[in-house]
N, C-alpha and C positions, 0 to 999 in steps of 0.2 A: 579272494585275497590277492594282493599284489604289493610289490615294492619297486619303485621307479626313481631313478636319478636322472635329471635332465637339466639342460641349460636354457634359461628363460630370460630374455632381454639382458643377457650378460650376467645373470645371477644363477647360482647353482640351487636347484630345488630337490628336496627329498620328499617323496610322497609314499605313504604306505597305508594299507587298509587290512585289518586283521579280522574283518567280518562284520564290523559295526559302522564306525565312522572313519573317514579319511583324514589322516594327519599330514600337515604340510609344514615343512621347515625350509627356510631360505637363507642363504648367506647374506651377511651385511655388505661384503665387498664384491665388486664385479670382477669377472674374468676378462681381461683386456685382450682383444682379438689382434694382437700384433704378431702372434705366431713364433715369438722368439723365446718364450719362457715356459718351462714345465711347471705345472701346479700339482700339489699333493692334496688328494681328496680322500677323506675317510667318512664313511656314512654307514648307518645301520640302526639296529634297535636291540634293546635288552628288555625282553617282555614287550610291553606296549610303550616303553619310553624310547624315543628316537634321539639320535645325535647326528650332527653334521659338522665336519671340520674341514675348512679350506685353508691350506697353508698355515696351520697352527691356530687358527681362530675358530673356536668351538661354539656351536649352538646346540642346546639340548631342550627337547620338548618334554615337560613334566608328564609323567604317566597319569592317566585317569583310570578309574575302575573299568574293567571290561576284558575282552579277549587278550591273550598275550602270546599266542602262537601264530606263526605265518604258515598257512596251509596252502601251498601251491603245488600244482602238478603239471607245470608247463616247462618248456625249455628255458634256458638262461640266455638272454639276448644282450649283446654289447654293440652299441653304436647305432642300432636300428632293429627293425623286426622284419620277418619274412612277409608278414601281411598286417596291414593296419587294423584288421578285424581283431587281432590279438590284444590290442591296446585298450584297456579299460578307459572310459571317457573321463574318469576322475583321476587317472594317473598322470595326466598332462594338463597344462593350462590352456593351450590352444590346440589346433590340429597337429597331430604328431608328425615330426619330420626327422630324418636321419641326422646323425651327428657328422660334422665335418671337422676334421682335425686329427690329432694323434693320441693314442692311448697306449700305455705300457704298464707293466708290473701290476696286474690285477690280482688281488689277494682276497679270497672269499673264505671266511671262517678259518683263517690261518693257513689256507692252502692256496698256492699261487697257480693261476690258470695259465696254461701254456698257449700263447697266441701264435701258434705255428700253422703251417699249411695242413698238417696231418691230424692235429689233436682235436680241434672243434668238430662238431657234427656237420657243420656247413657254414656257408657265408657267401657274400657277393660284394663286388666293388670295393675290396679291401686291398691296399697295396703296402709296400714296405715304406714306413715313414722315415726311417733313417736314411735310406737311399744307398747304403753300402752293405757289404757282406758282414760288417761288424755288428750292425743292429744294436740291440740292447742286451747288456749283460752276457755277451757271448763268452767273454773271458771271466772265469769264476775267481772268487777270493781276491778281489781288487786288482786283477790283472788288467793290463792295458792292451786294447785291440789296435792292430795296425793293418790297413788294407794292403794286400800284396797282389801282384799280377795273377797269381794262381789262386787267390782267395783271401785269406787273412792269416795273421799270426798273432800270438799273445805273448806279451812281455810280462813274466810272472814275478811276484814278490819272492824273496829269496827262499822262503820256506815252502814254496809250492812249485810243482812241475807238471808236465803234461801239456798236450796240445791246447787245452783250454784252462790250464792252471787248476785242474780238478783234483790233483793228487798231492798229498803232503809228502815232503822229502823223507819224513820219518817213517812213512809206510811204503816207500818205493821198493824196498827189498825186504818186505815183511815175510815172516814164516807162518802166518796164520793159515790154518788148514781149511778143510772143506766148508764152504759157505760161511766162514767166519767173517766178521767185520774187523777191520783194522782201525783203531782209534788212536790218532796221534797224540803224543804227550810232549809238546814243545819244550816245556820247562825242564824235562828230563832228557831231552834229545832222544826220545825213544817212542815206543808205542805199546798198546795192549791189544790183545785179541779178545773180541766178544764172540762167544761160541753160539752157533746155531743149536737149536733143540736136538738133543741126541749126541752131542759132542762135548768133550771136556778136556782139561789140561791147559797149560800155559799157552800152547799154540793151537788148541782145539783140534788135536790130532788123535784123541782117544775116544772111541765109540762107547757110548753108555746107554743103559736102558733102566727104567725105573717105573714104579707105580705111585710113588710119593714125590711130588715136584717141590724142589727147594728154590725159593726166590731170594736172591741176594741183593736186590736193588738194581734199578734200571733193567728189570727183568719183565718178560711178558710171554704169555701163550695166547695165540689167536686161534680159536677153534671154530670151524664152520660146521654147523649142524646139518647132516645129510638128510634129515627128515623134516626140515623146516617147512617144505611145501605141503606136508600132510598134517602139520600141527593145528590144533584148535587154539588159536591165539587169544581167545577169551578166557582160557583156563590154563595158565602156565604154572610151572613149578621148577625150582632148582634146589638141590641140597648138596652139601659138601662138608668135609671136616677140615679144620685149619688149626694151626698153632703158631704163635708168635710171641715175641717179647717187646714188640713195638706198640705204641699207642695210636699211631696213624698209619693208614695204608688202604689202598683199593684192593679188595679181594677178588671181586668179579664184576664185570660190566656186560650185561646182556644187551647188545645193541651195536649199531655200526660205529658210533662215536665220530661221525663225520660232520654232522650239522647239529646245531643247538636244539633243533626241533625234531631230531630223530627220537623215536620211542626207545626207552631203555628201562632196565631194572638193574640196580646196582647194590652191592653189598660191600661194606668196608668198615674201617675203624676210624673213630673221631674222638680224640681225648680218651682213648681206652675203652670207649663204649661202642657197641655194635650200632651201625647206622645203615638203614635201608632207604633208598631213594627210587621212586618210580615215576615215569613219564609216559602216559598213555595218549598224549596229544597236546597236553598243556602241563608244563613242568610243575610237579608237586613234590616237595621234599618231606620225607617222613623220618625224622631222626628218632631213634629208639633210646629212651632213657628209662632205665629200670633200676631202682636202688639196689636190688639184689644182685644185679649183674652190672656193677659199676665198672668192671674191667674185664677185658678179654685178652689181655696181654700178659698172662701168667705162665706162659710156656706149656700149659696143658692143652690137650686136644679138645676142641669144641666142635659140636655138630650143629649146623645152622640149616634151616629150611625156610624158604619163602614161597608162599602159595598165593597166586593171583587168580581170583574168581571174579571175572569182569572187573569191577572197581573195588571189590573187597580184598583186603590184603591181610594175610596171616603170617606171622613170623614166629618160628620156634627156635629156641636156643637150648641145646642139650635136651631136646625132646619135650621141653615145657613151653607152652604158648605164652609169649611175652608181649605180643602186640597184635591187635585185631582192630582194623579200622576200615570204614567205607570212605575212600578218598573222594568220591564224587557220587552222592546219592541220586543225582539227576541222570546218571548213566550217559553222559555226553560222549565219552570215549571209553570203550570197553575192551579193546584188543591190544595186546602187546606186540606190535609189529617191529620186532627186533632185528629183522633181516637175516636171521640164522647165524649171527655172529656173536661169539662170546669171548671176551677178553678176560684173562686171569692174571692178576698181579700188576697190570699196567698196560701201556700201549706201546706201539712201535718205537724203536730207538729214535730219539729226537722229539717225540711228542710228549710234552709234560702233562702229568696227570692233572695238576691244578688248572691247566689251560683247557684241556679237553673236557673236563668235568665242570668247567666254569666255577671252580672253587668249592664244589661239593665235597671233594676229597683232595688232600694236599700232596700226597706222594704215593709212589708205588708200594706194593706190599713186600715186606721182608719176613719170611717165615716159610711154612710148608702147607701144601694143600693136597688132599687126597679124596678119593671116593666121591667124585662129582657125578650126579645123576640129574638129567633133564627130564621134565614132565613126569610121566609115570613109566619111563623106560625100565625094562628089566635088567639092563646092563649099564655099568658105569662107563662114562665116555673115556676113550683112550687118548689121554693127553699127549702121549708120545707121537701120535700120528698127526698132530697139529703143527702149526708154524710157531716159532718162538726163538728167543735169544736169552742168554744169560740165566738159564734155568738148569739146575743140576740135580743129581741123584740125592733124594732125601730119605731113601729107604733105611739108612743106618745112621747112628750117632746123632750129633746135633746139627 
């Protein structure tokens, strides 16, 4: 499998192969080699449907039946490759040559790659395209960069301060406590503190402990499974109790959540109905619709268990089997390679649930979760020892 973007006779080409045939898309307009203009390029695929957009002009290749996951296990190369042997003959039109020009602001799956000296694994014959210490986007939040004898300085918009305009004036003298995040509220000329897991209070200065986690929105817990390397990933299992009065929300996401092709097992609510989605290599959505269980948002505690036995999925709600399906009788992918990462309630601050899950779930969970057990472990996982924000003590009251 491969995905390649290249410049061919002045036109931009996108080529990708998901294991069957190679798809080729090419822009209608040429990129003129005058060196004075930056171009905006967007390219990618959703399943096996590709898209290519140059300066706002879009080309989309209609999908045809076949594979819809890009299975690659190589490094990500920009501008060239370390060895021409790495280039598939179908990935380019002619003999591969390195790119000559400038590249900036590369965003892959909603995450910007840092094109600095220290961040990439390696490289060769790459220089500073801007030619000054200002470079690209040195000054944050629309700050203006000015070259100085000693380096550079940033002229900041009035609501931002700091050497690179990175700090809101509303958070410059905040009282947020240990590990808390300061979120500016410009319209109120103030800020709020978002507490790290284990802390509470207006300024996140009160230490708390709990065994029932209360999610209030924009909340998440990220748990790393210490036994992941010893798990039999062809036979996974997760169970937990939850209660909510909301009809939408992501309860748990077993998986890295970094790339659309990462394996995952997810449990959540959609229109008040329990929904389970699993991806063992090619995304397959399994919505659970059962007339007897038309709603899970009645503020009662519900016990849910999802069992994956290779490609056979069983789902139990309140100890009754409500769904049993073999999602791939051909057994093409049988292991849940979830990377040892489990998210509860949502994702990191700033990562929207509907974006990360590509619309499978619409928002984070609001409610309570307790008694989480992975696989056949004899002990419940200790949520308090995980990473998280905006999660509070749900042991008492509402």
